[in-house]
C-alpha positions in Angstrom: 79.7 99.1 -149.9 76.3 98.1 -151.2 76.1 97.0 -154.8 74.7 99.5 -157.2 71.1 98.7 -158.2 70.7 97.5 -161.8 68.7 99.7 -164.1 67.2 98.4 -167.4 67.3 100.3 -170.7 64.1 102.3 -169.8 65.4 103.3 -166.4 63.4 101.1 -164.1 65.0 99.0 -161.4 65.4 95.4 -162.5 62.9 94.1 -160.1 60.2 96.5 -161.4 59.4 93.8 -164.1 57.7 91.8 -161.3 55.3 94.7 -160.5 51.7 93.9 -161.3 49.9 96.9 -159.9 47.5 94.6 -158.1 46.8 94.0 -154.4 46.7 90.4 -153.2 42.9 90.3 -153.1 42.8 91.6 -156.7 45.2 88.8 -157.7 43.1 86.2 -156.0 39.9 87.6 -157.7 41.6 87.4 -161.1 42.6 83.8 -160.6 39.2 82.9 -159.3 37.6 84.5 -162.3 39.8 82.5 -164.6 39.0 79.3 -162.8 35.3 79.8 -162.7 34.7 81.8 -165.9 32.5 84.3 -164.0 32.8 88.1 -163.6 34.7 88.7 -160.3 36.2 91.8 -158.8 37.7 92.5 -155.4 35.9 95.2 -153.4 38.9 95.7 -151.3 39.7 95.0 -147.6 36.6 95.0 -145.3 38.1 93.2 -142.3 41.6 93.1 -140.7 43.1 90.6 -138.4 45.7 91.8 -135.9 48.1 89.7 -134.0 46.6 88.5 -130.7 43.5 90.5 -131.7 39.9 89.5 -132.2 39.9 86.0 -133.9 37.1 87.0 -136.3 38.9 90.3 -137.1 37.4 93.7 -137.0 35.6 95.7 -139.8 37.8 98.1 -141.7 36.5 100.0 -144.7 39.4 102.4 -145.5 40.0 100.5 -148.9 36.5 99.4 -149.6 35.8 100.0 -153.2 32.9 98.0 -154.6 33.3 97.3 -158.4 31.1 99.1 -160.9 30.1 97.6 -164.2 29.2 99.8 -167.0 25.8 99.3 -168.6 25.6 97.0 -171.7 25.2 98.5 -175.1 23.0 95.6 -176.3 20.0 93.9 -174.8 21.7 90.5 -174.6 25.2 89.4 -173.5 28.2 88.8 -175.8 29.6 86.4 -173.2 26.6 84.8 -171.4 26.9 84.1 -167.7 27.8 80.7 -166.5 24.8 78.4 -166.1 23.8 77.5 -162.6 25.4 78.3 -159.3 29.2 78.7 -159.0 30.9 76.9 -156.2 34.0 78.9 -155.2 35.2 76.1 -153.0 36.3 74.3 -156.2 39.0 77.0 -156.6 40.6 76.2 -153.2 42.9 73.4 -154.4 44.5 75.2 -157.3 44.8 78.5 -155.4 46.2 76.7 -152.5 48.9 75.0 -154.7 49.7 78.3 -156.4 53.0 78.5 -154.4 54.3 75.5 -156.3 54.8 77.7 -159.4 58.1 79.5 -160.0 57.9 83.2 -159.4 58.1 84.0 -163.1 55.3 81.5 -164.0 53.1 82.7 -161.1 53.4 86.3 -162.3 52.7 85.3 -165.9 49.6 83.5 -164.8 48.3 86.4 -162.7 48.8 88.8 -165.6 46.9 86.6 -168.0 44.1 86.0 -165.5 43.8 89.7 -165.0 43.4 90.4 -168.7 40.9 87.6 -169.0 38.9 89.0 -166.0 39.0 92.4 -167.6 37.6 91.0 -170.8 34.6 89.5 -168.9 33.9 92.7 -167.1 33.8 94.9 -170.2 32.5 92.5 -172.8 29.0 93.9 -172.9 29.9 97.6 -172.6 33.0 97.6 -174.8 33.3 94.4 -176.7 36.2 95.6 -178.9 38.4 96.2 -175.9 37.3 92.8 -174.6 38.7 91.2 -177.8 42.0 93.0 -177.1 42.1 91.9 -173.5 41.6 88.3 -174.5 44.3 88.4 -177.1 46.6 90.0 -174.6 45.8 87.3 -172.0 47.1 84.7 -174.5 50.1 86.8 -175.5 51.2 87.1 -171.9 51.3 83.3 -171.5 52.6 82.7 -175.1 55.7 84.8 -174.5 56.5 82.7 -171.5 55.7 79.5 -173.3 57.9 80.5 -176.2 60.8 81.4 -174.0 60.6 78.0 -172.3 60.8 76.2 -175.7 63.3 78.3 -177.7 66.5 80.2 -177.1 66.7 83.9 -178.2 69.2 82.9 -180.9 66.9 80.2 -182.3 64.1 82.7 -182.5 66.3 85.3 -184.3 67.5 82.7 -186.8 64.0 81.6 -187.5 62.6 85.1 -187.9 65.6 86.9 -189.5 67.7 84.3 -191.2 69.1 86.9 -193.6 70.3 89.1 -190.7 72.0 86.2 -188.9 73.7 85.3 -192.2 74.9 88.9 -192.8 76.3 89.1 -189.2 78.3 85.9 -189.6 79.5 86.9 -193.1 80.7 90.4 -191.9 82.6 88.9 -188.9 80.2 90.2 -186.2 78.9 86.8 -185.1 79.5 87.8 -181.5 76.6 90.3 -181.8 74.0 87.7 -182.6 73.2 86.8 -178.9 72.9 90.5 -177.9 70.6 91.3 -180.9 68.6 88.2 -180.3 68.0 89.1 -176.6 66.9 92.7 -177.6 64.5 91.4 -180.2 63.2 88.3 -178.5 59.9 89.7 -177.3 59.0 91.2 -180.7 59.9 88.2 -182.9 57.3 85.8 -184.3 54.4 87.4 -182.3 51.7 86.0 -184.5 53.3 82.5 -184.5 53.7 82.2 -180.8 50.0 83.3 -180.3 48.9 80.6 -182.7 51.3 78.0 -181.4 50.3 78.4 -177.8 46.6 78.0 -178.7 47.3 75.1 -181.0 49.2 73.3 -178.2 46.6 73.9 -175.5 43.4 74.1 -177.7 40.4 72.7 -175.8 37.8 70.4 -177.3 34.8 72.2 -178.7 32.2 73.4 -176.2 29.9 70.7 -174.9 26.8 72.5 -176.2 26.9 73.5 -179.8 24.4 74.8 -182.4 23.2 72.0 -184.7 23.5 74.1 -187.8 27.0 73.5 -189.2 27.2 76.9 -190.7 26.9 78.4 -187.2 29.7 76.2 -185.8 33.4 77.0 -185.7 35.4 74.4 -187.6 37.8 73.1 -184.9 39.9 71.4 -187.6 40.5 74.8 -189.3 41.3 76.7 -186.1 44.7 78.1 -187.3 43.0 80.2 -190.0 40.5 81.6 -187.4 43.3 82.5 -185.0 45.3 84.2 -187.8 42.2 86.3 -188.6 41.7 87.3 -184.9 45.3 88.3 -184.5 45.1 90.3 -187.8 42.0 92.2 -186.5 43.9 92.9 -183.3 47.0 94.3 -185.1 44.9 96.4 -187.5 43.0 98.0 -184.6 46.2 98.7 -182.6 48.4 99.9 -185.5 45.9 101.3 -188.0 42.8 102.1 -186.0 40.6 99.7 -188.1 37.8 98.4 -185.9 36.9 94.7 -185.5 34.2 93.6 -187.9 30.8 94.8 -186.6 29.2 91.3 -186.4 31.9 90.3 -183.9 31.0 93.2 -181.7 27.3 92.1 -181.4 25.6 89.4 -179.3 25.3 86.0 -181.0 21.9 84.7 -182.0 20.4 81.5 -180.7 20.5 78.6 -183.2 17.0 77.9 -184.7 17.5 74.2 -184.1 18.4 73.8 -180.4 18.6 77.4 -179.0 22.3 77.2 -178.4 24.1 80.4 -179.3 25.8 80.6 -182.6 29.6 80.1 -182.5 30.2 82.3 -185.5 28.3 84.4 -188.0 26.6 82.2 -190.5 28.2 81.4 -193.8 26.5 82.6 -196.9 25.2 85.8 -195.4 26.5 89.3 -196.0 26.6 91.3 -192.7 26.4 95.0 -193.2 26.9 98.1 -191.0 26.6 101.4 -192.7 28.5 101.1 -196.0 30.8 98.3 -194.7 30.0 94.6 -195.3 31.5 91.3 -194.3 30.9 87.8 -195.6 29.8 85.4 -192.9 32.3 82.7 -193.9 35.2 85.1 -193.5 34.4 85.9 -189.9 36.1 83.4 -187.5 34.0 83.3 -184.3 32.0 85.2 -181.8 33.5 86.7 -178.7 32.1 84.1 -176.3 33.7 81.2 -178.2 37.1 83.0 -178.1 36.7 83.6 -174.4 36.0 79.9 -173.9 39.2 79.0 -175.9 41.3 81.5 -174.0 40.2 80.4 -170.6 40.5 76.7 -171.3 43.9 77.1 -172.9 45.4 79.1 -170.1 44.0 76.6 -167.5 45.5 73.8 -169.5 48.9 75.6 -169.5 48.4 76.0 -165.7 47.7 72.3 -165.4 50.9 71.6 -167.3 52.9 73.7 -164.9 51.4 71.8 -162.0 52.1 68.5 -163.5 55.7 69.6 -164.1 55.8 70.6 -160.4 54.5 67.2 -159.3 51.2 68.7 -158.2 47.9 67.2 -159.0 45.8 68.4 -161.9 43.3 71.2 -161.3 39.8 71.7 -162.6 
């Protein structure tokens, strides 16, 4: 008799947690977008290769679906395109070594890459959703990174020391592992977001505005990340929008023409009857996109090194 399939608490089959909702070509496009930092989408299958058939394949357009990008809401880009030509051959080695990852790590990486790719595609038409997509890209990887570093019980004890103490005191210590497992994904969400970016934070961008008031203070990054996660939470749970200056294109620096990394300190930015102090605004969208991309690639590199594969990028 065949074993009964296992169903999780929400009724799905256990293996449904591996489902991505993406075709293989969409997965490759998301990973290539992450590796290159450019807007990429798969247009679907246009050629099929049959066994013992035509070596060059034959045209097939049943799933051809060219991507459509919504028009921008501003005259300039919130995440500027990559300078110069992009050589996709540089993605061959890391994509070719993708099979070295464990299934769970590979799926985590594809999920994060897809959210990053989504952010690039909608940044100029819906920048607020682009912020959410970038935060989610980090969260996807941060959950995995946290699980690799801490046990569920350690997380519960760190997040809810009083609860653990009460369970032990009441003689229900055996419930601690079960409760920890159920709460593991919701515990310390802000901290794991910050810890991941702290551990894989890249160096500042190679080209920076000369005006210090337009630069992100890389030494005070934790405060900036706290603010971004707070904006994300307020939008999702209270419907409070991101500050308007973070939803508009950055201005070029007056000194060297490089885009500002953050709204300038000492300026009050207003939209309608709302206002924000420049020094309280952490960074522009293009800088956060840079941090997210480089951090996820660094984590990917770390997985490769652990798998005895050569470094990528």
